[in-house]
DOMIPA-216119 format. One record per residue (C-alpha): residue in three letters; x, y, z. Coordinates in nm, 2 decimals. Example, Ala and Ser with C-alpha at 12.3 -4.5 7.8 and 13.67 -1.06 7.14 Angstrom:
<r code="ALA" px="1.23" py="-0.45" pz="0.78"/>
<r code="SER" px="1.37" py="-0.11" pz="0.71"/>
This chain:
<r code="MET" px="-0.56" py="2.48" pz="2.40"/>
<r code="ILE" px="-0.63" py="2.41" pz="2.03"/>
<r code="THR" px="-0.37" py="2.18" pz="1.90"/>
<r code="THR" px="-0.50" py="2.14" pz="1.55"/>
<r code="VAL" px="-0.67" py="2.37" pz="1.30"/>
<r code="GLU" px="-0.95" py="2.12" pz="1.24"/>
<r code="PRO" px="-1.21" py="2.30" pz="1.46"/>
<r code="ILE" px="-1.13" py="2.63" pz="1.29"/>
<r code="SER" px="-1.16" py="2.50" pz="0.94"/>
<r code="THR" px="-1.47" py="2.30" pz="1.03"/>
<r code="TYR" px="-1.64" py="2.61" pz="1.17"/>
<r code="LYS" px="-1.54" py="2.82" pz="0.88"/>
<r code="GLN" px="-1.69" py="2.56" pz="0.64"/>
<r code="ARG" px="-2.02" py="2.56" pz="0.83"/>
<r code="VAL" px="-2.04" py="2.94" pz="0.81"/>
<r code="ALA" px="-1.95" py="2.94" pz="0.44"/>
<r code="GLU" px="-2.23" py="2.69" pz="0.38"/>
<r code="ALA" px="-2.47" py="2.92" pz="0.58"/>
<r code="ILE" px="-2.37" py="3.22" pz="0.37"/>
<r code="ALA" px="-2.41" py="3.02" pz="0.05"/>
<r code="SER" px="-2.77" py="2.93" pz="0.16"/>
<r code="ILE" px="-2.88" py="3.30" pz="0.18"/>
<r code="ASP" px="-3.15" py="3.35" pz="-0.07"/>
<r code="GLU" px="-3.09" py="3.67" pz="-0.26"/>
<r code="SER" px="-3.46" py="3.72" pz="-0.35"/>
<r code="GLU" px="-3.54" py="3.71" pz="0.02"/>
<r code="VAL" px="-3.28" py="3.97" pz="0.10"/>
<r code="MET" px="-3.41" py="4.19" pz="-0.19"/>
<r code="ALA" px="-3.76" py="4.16" pz="-0.05"/>
<r code="ILE" px="-3.65" py="4.30" pz="0.29"/>
<r code="ILE" px="-3.45" py="4.57" pz="0.11"/>
<r code="GLY" px="-3.76" py="4.67" pz="-0.08"/>
<r code="MET" px="-3.96" py="4.68" pz="0.24"/>
<r code="LEU" px="-3.70" py="4.90" pz="0.41"/>
<r code="ARG" px="-3.69" py="5.14" pz="0.11"/>
<r code="SER" px="-4.06" py="5.17" pz="0.12"/>
<r code="ILE" px="-4.05" py="5.25" pz="0.49"/>
<r code="ARG" px="-3.78" py="5.51" pz="0.43"/>
<r code="ASP" px="-3.97" py="5.67" pz="0.13"/>
<r code="ARG" px="-4.29" py="5.72" pz="0.33"/>
<r code="GLY" px="-4.10" py="5.86" pz="0.63"/>
<r code="SER" px="-4.21" py="5.57" pz="0.85"/>
<r code="THR" px="-4.01" py="5.38" pz="1.12"/>
<r code="ILE" px="-3.88" py="5.03" pz="1.13"/>
<r code="PHE" px="-3.88" py="4.87" pz="1.48"/>
<r code="VAL" px="-3.62" py="4.60" pz="1.52"/>
<r code="VAL" px="-3.60" py="4.33" pz="1.79"/>
<r code="GLY" px="-3.40" py="4.02" pz="1.89"/>
<r code="ASN" px="-3.26" py="3.83" pz="2.18"/>
<r code="GLY" px="-2.91" py="3.75" pz="2.29"/>
<r code="GLY" px="-2.67" py="3.73" pz="1.99"/>
<r code="SER" px="-2.97" py="3.81" pz="1.76"/>
<r code="GLN" px="-3.02" py="4.13" pz="1.97"/>
<r code="ALA" px="-2.66" py="4.22" pz="1.91"/>
<r code="ASN" px="-2.72" py="4.18" pz="1.54"/>
<r code="ALA" px="-3.05" py="4.38" pz="1.57"/>
<r code="GLN" px="-2.85" py="4.67" pz="1.73"/>
<r code="HIS" px="-2.60" py="4.64" pz="1.45"/>
<r code="LEU" px="-2.88" py="4.66" pz="1.19"/>
<r code="VAL" px="-3.03" py="4.96" pz="1.35"/>
<r code="LEU" px="-2.70" py="5.14" pz="1.34"/>
<r code="HIS" px="-2.67" py="5.07" pz="0.96"/>
<r code="LEU" px="-3.03" py="5.16" pz="0.89"/>
<r code="ARG" px="-2.99" py="5.50" pz="1.05"/>
<r code="ASP" px="-2.68" py="5.55" pz="0.84"/>
<r code="VAL" px="-2.89" py="5.53" pz="0.53"/>
<r code="GLY" px="-3.17" py="5.76" pz="0.64"/>
<r code="ILE" px="-3.41" py="5.51" pz="0.78"/>
<r code="LYS" px="-3.58" py="5.58" pz="1.11"/>
<r code="ALA" px="-3.50" py="5.27" pz="1.31"/>
<r code="ILE" px="-3.57" py="5.19" pz="1.67"/>
<r code="ASP" px="-3.42" py="4.90" pz="1.87"/>
<r code="LEU" px="-3.70" py="4.78" pz="2.09"/>
<r code="MET" px="-3.45" py="4.63" pz="2.34"/>
<r code="ALA" px="-3.24" py="4.95" pz="2.39"/>
<r code="ASP" px="-3.45" py="5.10" pz="2.67"/>
<r code="GLY" px="-3.33" py="4.90" pz="2.96"/>
<r code="ALA" px="-3.52" py="5.08" pz="3.23"/>
<r code="PHE" px="-3.85" py="5.03" pz="3.05"/>
<r code="LEU" px="-3.78" py="4.67" pz="2.96"/>
<r code="THR" px="-3.68" py="4.57" pz="3.31"/>
<r code="ALA" px="-3.98" py="4.75" pz="3.47"/>
<r code="GLN" px="-4.21" py="4.58" pz="3.23"/>
<r code="SER" px="-4.04" py="4.24" pz="3.28"/>
<r code="ASN" px="-4.06" py="4.28" pz="3.65"/>
<r code="ASP" px="-4.43" py="4.38" pz="3.65"/>
<r code="PHE" px="-4.57" py="4.17" pz="3.37"/>
<r code="GLY" px="-4.30" py="3.92" pz="3.26"/>
<r code="TYR" px="-4.04" py="3.92" pz="2.99"/>
<r code="LYS" px="-4.26" py="3.77" pz="2.71"/>
<r code="GLY" px="-4.45" py="4.09" pz="2.65"/>
<r code="SER" px="-4.19" py="4.35" pz="2.75"/>
<r code="ALA" px="-4.08" py="4.45" pz="2.39"/>
<r code="ALA" px="-4.43" py="4.41" pz="2.26"/>
<r code="ARG" px="-4.56" py="4.67" pz="2.51"/>
<r code="LEU" px="-4.31" py="4.92" pz="2.39"/>
<r code="LEU" px="-4.40" py="4.84" pz="2.03"/>
<r code="LYS" px="-4.77" py="4.89" pz="2.10"/>
<r code="LEU" px="-4.69" py="5.23" pz="2.26"/>
<r code="LEU" px="-4.47" py="5.36" pz="1.97"/>
<r code="GLN" px="-4.57" py="5.20" pz="1.65"/>
<r code="ARG" px="-4.81" py="5.35" pz="1.39"/>
<r code="GLY" px="-4.99" py="5.17" pz="1.11"/>
<r code="SER" px="-4.74" py="5.28" pz="0.84"/>
<r code="ASP" px="-4.44" py="5.15" pz="1.04"/>
<r code="GLY" px="-4.28" py="4.81" pz="1.01"/>
<r code="LEU" px="-4.13" py="4.54" pz="1.23"/>
<r code="LEU" px="-3.82" py="4.34" pz="1.17"/>
<r code="VAL" px="-3.75" py="4.05" pz="1.40"/>
<r code="ILE" px="-3.41" py="3.88" pz="1.42"/>
<r code="SER" px="-3.42" py="3.54" pz="1.57"/>
<r code="GLY" px="-3.18" py="3.25" pz="1.56"/>
<r code="SER" px="-3.45" py="2.99" pz="1.65"/>
<r code="GLY" px="-3.77" py="3.18" pz="1.54"/>
<r code="ARG" px="-3.94" py="3.06" pz="1.85"/>
<r code="SER" px="-3.87" py="3.31" pz="2.13"/>
<r code="ASP" px="-4.19" py="3.41" pz="2.31"/>
<r code="ASN" px="-4.11" py="3.78" pz="2.32"/>
<r code="ILE" px="-4.04" py="3.78" pz="1.94"/>
<r code="LEU" px="-4.36" py="3.59" pz="1.87"/>
<r code="GLU" px="-4.55" py="3.84" pz="2.09"/>
<r code="CYS" px="-4.40" py="4.14" pz="1.89"/>
<r code="LEU" px="-4.51" py="3.97" pz="1.57"/>
<r code="ARG" px="-4.86" py="3.93" pz="1.72"/>
<r code="VAL" px="-4.91" py="4.29" pz="1.81"/>
<r code="GLY" px="-4.70" py="4.45" pz="1.54"/>
<r code="LYS" px="-4.85" py="4.67" pz="1.27"/>
<r code="GLY" px="-4.76" py="4.72" pz="0.91"/>
<r code="THR" px="-4.52" py="4.49" pz="0.73"/>
<r code="LYS" px="-4.36" py="4.23" pz="0.94"/>
<r code="ALA" px="-4.02" py="4.09" pz="0.83"/>
<r code="GLY" px="-3.77" py="3.85" pz="0.98"/>
<r code="ILE" px="-3.41" py="3.74" pz="0.95"/>
<r code="LEU" px="-3.45" py="3.39" pz="1.09"/>
<r code="GLY" px="-3.25" py="3.08" pz="1.15"/>
<r code="PHE" px="-3.36" py="2.72" pz="1.22"/>
<r code="GLY" px="-3.58" py="2.73" pz="0.91"/>
<r code="GLY" px="-3.78" py="3.02" pz="1.04"/>
<r code="GLY" px="-3.94" py="2.85" pz="1.33"/>
<r code="LEU" px="-4.28" py="2.96" pz="1.46"/>
<r code="ALA" px="-4.20" py="3.32" pz="1.36"/>
<r code="LEU" px="-4.20" py="3.26" pz="0.99"/>
<r code="PRO" px="-4.58" py="3.24" pz="0.93"/>
<r code="SER" px="-4.62" py="3.58" pz="1.08"/>
<r code="CYS" px="-4.37" py="3.75" pz="0.85"/>
<r code="GLN" px="-4.47" py="3.89" pz="0.51"/>
<r code="VAL" px="-4.10" py="3.88" pz="0.41"/>
<r code="ALA" px="-3.81" py="3.69" pz="0.56"/>
<r code="VAL" px="-3.46" py="3.58" pz="0.50"/>
<r code="VAL" px="-3.47" py="3.22" pz="0.63"/>
<r code="LEU" px="-3.15" py="3.03" pz="0.71"/>
<r code="PRO" px="-3.19" py="2.65" pz="0.75"/>
<r code="GLN" px="-2.90" py="2.60" pz="0.98"/>
<r code="THR" px="-2.97" py="2.51" pz="1.35"/>
<r code="GLU" px="-2.64" py="2.61" pz="1.52"/>
<r code="TYR" px="-2.67" py="2.95" pz="1.68"/>
<r code="GLY" px="-2.32" py="3.08" pz="1.62"/>
<r code="VAL" px="-2.33" py="2.98" pz="1.25"/>
<r code="VAL" px="-2.68" py="3.14" pz="1.21"/>
<r code="GLU" px="-2.57" py="3.46" pz="1.38"/>
<r code="ASP" px="-2.27" py="3.49" pz="1.16"/>
<r code="ALA" px="-2.47" py="3.45" pz="0.85"/>
<r code="MET" px="-2.73" py="3.70" pz="0.98"/>
<r code="LEU" px="-2.45" py="3.95" pz="1.01"/>
<r code="VAL" px="-2.36" py="3.90" pz="0.65"/>
<r code="VAL" px="-2.73" py="3.96" pz="0.56"/>
<r code="ILE" px="-2.72" py="4.28" pz="0.76"/>
<r code="HIS" px="-2.41" py="4.41" pz="0.58"/>
<r code="ILE" px="-2.57" py="4.32" pz="0.24"/>
<r code="ILE" px="-2.87" py="4.52" pz="0.34"/>
<r code="HIS" px="-2.66" py="4.82" pz="0.44"/>
<r code="GLU" px="-2.45" py="4.81" pz="0.12"/>
<r code="SER" px="-2.76" py="4.79" pz="-0.10"/>
<r code="LEU" px="-2.93" py="5.08" pz="0.08"/>
<r code="LYS" px="-2.64" py="5.31" pz="0.10"/>
<r code="ASN" px="-2.60" py="5.30" pz="-0.28"/>
<r code="ASP" px="-2.93" py="5.48" pz="-0.32"/>
<r code="PHE" px="-2.91" py="5.72" pz="-0.02"/>
């Protein structure tokens, strides 16, 4: 039982600091990439893990709302579990990406740590522009991304909350020109 508001106000402050650290030029670069994908009729593939996967699903919903063909690589549970069972989790999303992606498509990874093996594998096999919404300073994923929103925070909840703000900024920006 919480007996003081201190934990609440402390967490709110950490999230506010994370939101303040969002670099608008990085967000605009991702928005530009997504507009380009939409304009040429290509597809953006989106992937994450855990809370970042929940954010990836949320982003896919908003991208489809603004006319962008978006596919959540983690949405096909039967395929993913079969691949994970037969070949291991690391390459499960990357196998689906290799099957579906064309050269004009893009990849957007969402990762709190930027170091998940399956995210890094998707970046390795992905075609076209590769982007990220990344916490923990970008981690190992950052060098493989042509554009990225990088959050320096290293607390998963705070990073995931700030990522959701980025997702809503992207949606608001794209719906204004759809």
